DOTOR-850746 format. One record per residue (C-alpha): residue number from 1; residue in one letter; x, y, z. Coordinates in Angstrom, 1 decimal, decimal comma, m for minus. Layout:
// residues N
i: NUM&aa: A&east: X&north: Y&up: Z
...
***
This chain:
// residues 169
i: 1&aa: M&east: 78,6&north: 120,4&up: 109,9
i: 2&aa: L&east: 78,3&north: 117,8&up: 107,2
i: 3&aa: T&east: 77,7&north: 114,2&up: 108,3
i: 4&aa: G&east: 77,6&north: 112,2&up: 105,1
i: 5&aa: N&east: 80,3&north: 110,2&up: 103,4
i: 6&aa: P&east: 82,8&north: 112,7&up: 101,9
i: 7&aa: G&east: 85,0&north: 110,0&up: 100,4
i: 8&aa: H&east: 88,7&north: 110,2&up: 99,8
i: 9&aa: L&east: 90,5&north: 111,9&up: 96,9
i: 10&aa: E&east: 90,6&north: 109,2&up: 94,2
i: 11&aa: T&east: 93,9&north: 110,3&up: 92,7
i: 12&aa: F&east: 95,7&north: 110,7&up: 96,0
i: 13&aa: D&east: 97,1&north: 107,8&up: 98,0
i: 14&aa: Y&east: 97,5&north: 109,6&up: 101,4
i: 15&aa: V&east: 101,1&north: 108,2&up: 101,8
i: 16&aa: G&east: 104,2&north: 110,3&up: 102,1
i: 17&aa: L&east: 105,3&north: 113,6&up: 103,6
i: 18&aa: H&east: 102,0&north: 115,5&up: 103,6
i: 19&aa: R&east: 100,1&north: 117,6&up: 106,1
i: 20&aa: Y&east: 96,4&north: 117,3&up: 106,8
i: 21&aa: F&east: 93,5&north: 119,1&up: 108,5
i: 22&aa: L&east: 91,2&north: 116,4&up: 109,9
i: 23&aa: T&east: 87,7&north: 116,6&up: 111,5
i: 24&aa: L&east: 86,3&north: 113,5&up: 113,2
i: 25&aa: C&east: 82,7&north: 113,8&up: 114,5
i: 26&aa: T&east: 81,1&north: 111,9&up: 117,4
i: 27&aa: H&east: 78,3&north: 109,4&up: 116,9
i: 28&aa: S&east: 74,9&north: 111,2&up: 116,6
i: 29&aa: R&east: 76,9&north: 114,4&up: 117,3
i: 30&aa: H&east: 76,8&north: 113,6&up: 121,1
i: 31&aa: H&east: 78,7&north: 116,1&up: 123,2
i: 32&aa: H&east: 81,3&north: 113,7&up: 124,6
i: 33&aa: F&east: 84,2&north: 116,2&up: 124,5
i: 34&aa: V&east: 83,0&north: 118,5&up: 127,3
i: 35&aa: V&east: 84,4&north: 116,2&up: 130,0
i: 36&aa: R&east: 88,1&north: 116,1&up: 130,7
i: 37&aa: E&east: 88,2&north: 112,3&up: 131,2
i: 38&aa: H&east: 86,7&north: 111,7&up: 127,8
i: 39&aa: V&east: 89,1&north: 114,1&up: 126,0
i: 40&aa: D&east: 92,1&north: 112,7&up: 127,8
i: 41&aa: L&east: 91,2&north: 109,1&up: 126,9
i: 42&aa: V&east: 90,7&north: 109,9&up: 123,2
i: 43&aa: L&east: 93,8&north: 112,2&up: 123,0
i: 44&aa: E&east: 95,9&north: 109,4&up: 124,5
i: 45&aa: Q&east: 94,8&north: 107,0&up: 121,7
i: 46&aa: I&east: 95,2&north: 109,6&up: 119,0
i: 47&aa: V&east: 98,8&north: 110,2&up: 120,2
i: 48&aa: R&east: 99,4&north: 106,4&up: 120,3
i: 49&aa: S&east: 98,1&north: 106,1&up: 116,7
i: 50&aa: A&east: 100,2&north: 109,0&up: 115,5
i: 51&aa: A&east: 103,4&north: 107,4&up: 117,0
i: 52&aa: D&east: 102,5&north: 104,1&up: 115,4
i: 53&aa: T&east: 101,9&north: 105,6&up: 111,9
i: 54&aa: G&east: 104,6&north: 108,3&up: 111,8
i: 55&aa: F&east: 102,6&north: 111,5&up: 112,3
i: 56&aa: A&east: 103,2&north: 114,6&up: 114,4
i: 57&aa: I&east: 100,2&north: 116,2&up: 116,0
i: 58&aa: V&east: 100,7&north: 119,8&up: 115,2
i: 59&aa: A&east: 97,4&north: 121,0&up: 116,7
i: 60&aa: Y&east: 94,3&north: 119,5&up: 118,2
i: 61&aa: C&east: 91,0&north: 121,0&up: 119,3
i: 62&aa: F&east: 88,2&north: 119,0&up: 120,9
i: 63&aa: M&east: 84,9&north: 120,8&up: 120,3
i: 64&aa: P&east: 81,9&north: 119,3&up: 122,1
i: 65&aa: D&east: 80,9&north: 116,9&up: 119,3
i: 66&aa: H&east: 84,0&north: 116,7&up: 117,1
i: 67&aa: V&east: 87,7&north: 117,0&up: 117,1
i: 68&aa: H&east: 90,0&north: 118,9&up: 114,7
i: 69&aa: L&east: 93,5&north: 117,7&up: 114,1
i: 70&aa: V&east: 96,4&north: 119,2&up: 112,1
i: 71&aa: V&east: 98,9&north: 116,4&up: 111,5
i: 72&aa: A&east: 102,1&north: 116,2&up: 109,6
i: 73&aa: A&east: 103,7&north: 113,0&up: 108,2
i: 74&aa: E&east: 107,2&north: 112,3&up: 109,5
i: 75&aa: S&east: 108,3&north: 109,8&up: 106,9
i: 76&aa: E&east: 107,7&north: 108,8&up: 103,3
i: 77&aa: E&east: 105,8&north: 105,7&up: 104,6
i: 78&aa: S&east: 103,4&north: 107,7&up: 106,8
i: 79&aa: D&east: 99,8&north: 106,8&up: 105,7
i: 80&aa: C&east: 97,1&north: 109,2&up: 106,8
i: 81&aa: R&east: 94,3&north: 106,6&up: 106,1
i: 82&aa: Q&east: 96,0&north: 104,2&up: 108,5
i: 83&aa: F&east: 96,5&north: 107,0&up: 111,1
i: 84&aa: I&east: 92,8&north: 107,9&up: 111,0
i: 85&aa: K&east: 91,7&north: 104,2&up: 111,1
i: 86&aa: R&east: 93,9&north: 103,5&up: 114,1
i: 87&aa: A&east: 93,0&north: 106,7&up: 115,9
i: 88&aa: K&east: 89,3&north: 106,1&up: 115,6
i: 89&aa: Q&east: 89,6&north: 102,3&up: 116,2
i: 90&aa: F&east: 91,7&north: 102,6&up: 119,4
i: 91&aa: S&east: 89,9&north: 105,6&up: 120,9
i: 92&aa: G&east: 86,5&north: 104,1&up: 120,0
i: 93&aa: Y&east: 87,3&north: 100,8&up: 121,6
i: 94&aa: Y&east: 88,6&north: 102,2&up: 124,9
i: 95&aa: F&east: 85,8&north: 104,8&up: 125,0
i: 96&aa: K&east: 83,2&north: 102,1&up: 124,7
i: 97&aa: Q&east: 84,9&north: 99,9&up: 127,3
i: 98&aa: R&east: 85,0&north: 102,7&up: 129,8
i: 99&aa: F&east: 81,8&north: 104,7&up: 129,1
i: 100&aa: R&east: 79,6&north: 102,2&up: 127,3
i: 101&aa: R&east: 78,8&north: 104,5&up: 124,4
i: 102&aa: S&east: 79,8&north: 104,6&up: 120,8
i: 103&aa: L&east: 82,2&north: 107,4&up: 120,0
i: 104&aa: W&east: 82,6&north: 108,1&up: 116,3
i: 105&aa: Q&east: 80,3&north: 108,5&up: 113,4
i: 106&aa: R&east: 81,5&north: 106,4&up: 110,5
i: 107&aa: Y&east: 83,1&north: 109,0&up: 108,3
i: 108&aa: G&east: 85,4&north: 111,9&up: 108,9
i: 109&aa: F&east: 86,7&north: 114,7&up: 106,8
i: 110&aa: E&east: 90,2&north: 115,3&up: 105,7
i: 111&aa: R&east: 91,9&north: 118,0&up: 103,7
i: 112&aa: V&east: 95,4&north: 117,7&up: 102,4
i: 113&aa: L&east: 97,2&north: 121,0&up: 103,0
i: 114&aa: R&east: 98,7&north: 122,6&up: 99,9
i: 115&aa: N&east: 102,3&north: 123,5&up: 99,8
i: 116&aa: D&east: 101,6&north: 127,2&up: 100,0
i: 117&aa: E&east: 99,5&north: 126,8&up: 103,2
i: 118&aa: P&east: 101,6&north: 127,5&up: 106,4
i: 119&aa: T&east: 101,2&north: 124,7&up: 108,9
i: 120&aa: L&east: 101,2&north: 127,1&up: 111,8
i: 121&aa: G&east: 98,5&north: 129,2&up: 110,2
i: 122&aa: V&east: 96,1&north: 126,3&up: 109,9
i: 123&aa: A&east: 97,1&north: 125,2&up: 113,4
i: 124&aa: R&east: 96,1&north: 128,7&up: 114,7
i: 125&aa: Y&east: 92,8&north: 128,5&up: 112,9
i: 126&aa: T&east: 92,2&north: 125,2&up: 114,6
i: 127&aa: L&east: 93,1&north: 126,4&up: 118,1
i: 128&aa: E&east: 90,8&north: 129,5&up: 117,6
i: 129&aa: N&east: 87,7&north: 127,4&up: 116,8
i: 130&aa: P&east: 86,4&north: 127,6&up: 120,4
i: 131&aa: V&east: 86,6&north: 131,4&up: 120,3
i: 132&aa: R&east: 84,7&north: 131,6&up: 117,1
i: 133&aa: A&east: 82,1&north: 129,2&up: 118,5
i: 134&aa: G&east: 81,7&north: 131,2&up: 121,7
i: 135&aa: L&east: 83,1&north: 128,5&up: 124,0
i: 136&aa: A&east: 86,1&north: 130,6&up: 125,2
i: 137&aa: T&east: 87,2&north: 134,2&up: 125,1
i: 138&aa: C&east: 90,7&north: 133,3&up: 124,1
i: 139&aa: A&east: 92,3&north: 130,2&up: 122,6
i: 140&aa: E&east: 94,8&north: 130,0&up: 125,5
i: 141&aa: D&east: 92,0&north: 129,5&up: 128,0
i: 142&aa: Y&east: 90,2&north: 126,7&up: 126,2
i: 143&aa: P&east: 91,1&north: 123,4&up: 128,1
i: 144&aa: F&east: 90,8&north: 121,0&up: 125,2
i: 145&aa: G&east: 93,2&north: 122,4&up: 122,6
i: 146&aa: G&east: 96,9&north: 122,1&up: 122,2
i: 147&aa: S&east: 99,9&north: 120,9&up: 120,2
i: 148&aa: L&east: 102,4&north: 118,1&up: 120,7
i: 149&aa: V&east: 104,9&north: 120,0&up: 118,5
i: 150&aa: Y&east: 104,8&north: 123,7&up: 119,2
i: 151&aa: P&east: 104,1&north: 126,0&up: 122,2
i: 152&aa: I&east: 100,6&north: 127,4&up: 121,9
i: 153&aa: A&east: 102,0&north: 131,0&up: 122,0
i: 154&aa: E&east: 104,1&north: 130,2&up: 118,9
i: 155&aa: I&east: 101,0&north: 128,9&up: 117,0
i: 156&aa: L&east: 98,8&north: 131,8&up: 118,0
i: 157&aa: A&east: 101,5&north: 134,3&up: 116,8
i: 158&aa: A&east: 101,4&north: 132,7&up: 113,3
i: 159&aa: V&east: 99,6&north: 134,3&up: 110,4
i: 160&aa: Q&east: 96,1&north: 132,8&up: 110,3
i: 161&aa: M&east: 95,1&north: 130,7&up: 107,4
i: 162&aa: M&east: 91,5&north: 129,7&up: 106,8
i: 163&aa: P&east: 91,1&north: 126,0&up: 106,0
i: 164&aa: T&east: 90,2&north: 127,0&up: 102,4
i: 165&aa: G&east: 93,7&north: 128,6&up: 102,1
i: 166&aa: R&east: 92,5&north: 132,2&up: 102,3
i: 167&aa: S&east: 94,5&north: 134,3&up: 104,7
i: 168&aa: S&east: 92,5&north: 136,2&up: 107,3
i: 169&aa: G&east: 95,0&north: 138,1&up: 109,2
***
């Protein structure tokens, strides 16, 4: 996985009714997300940030050294940059307070979903990451993935879309 500064799209302001596929990597790619207590603390702060900035968490998947999020803006004022900033700031602060370790690398990766990309297809791709990585035999059994919007079964029944927009099934 890349670790440099991917930058933001220069001609896009990240405000409004958009959907995003986000990846946030841990500092030095440390495997923080193999412990339930770590995942729960970070997820709680991501949920808090989403509520504060007007985003729905369509899917999340905590891999050992990064987290994938599929989020959807809920208003014209929703600002993805603010969501990411708050999510990393809140979770990083509380993580350092409790575990005495830095949580995040400086930059993350975001991709704005195109209008022709089904949200549930990208969510399915996200939830199936642990299966592709050999961490679980089925997405339903992986303890660190889920959705705050849809039942997992509904997401997994969706047509799968690769993050590049290519359908794979």
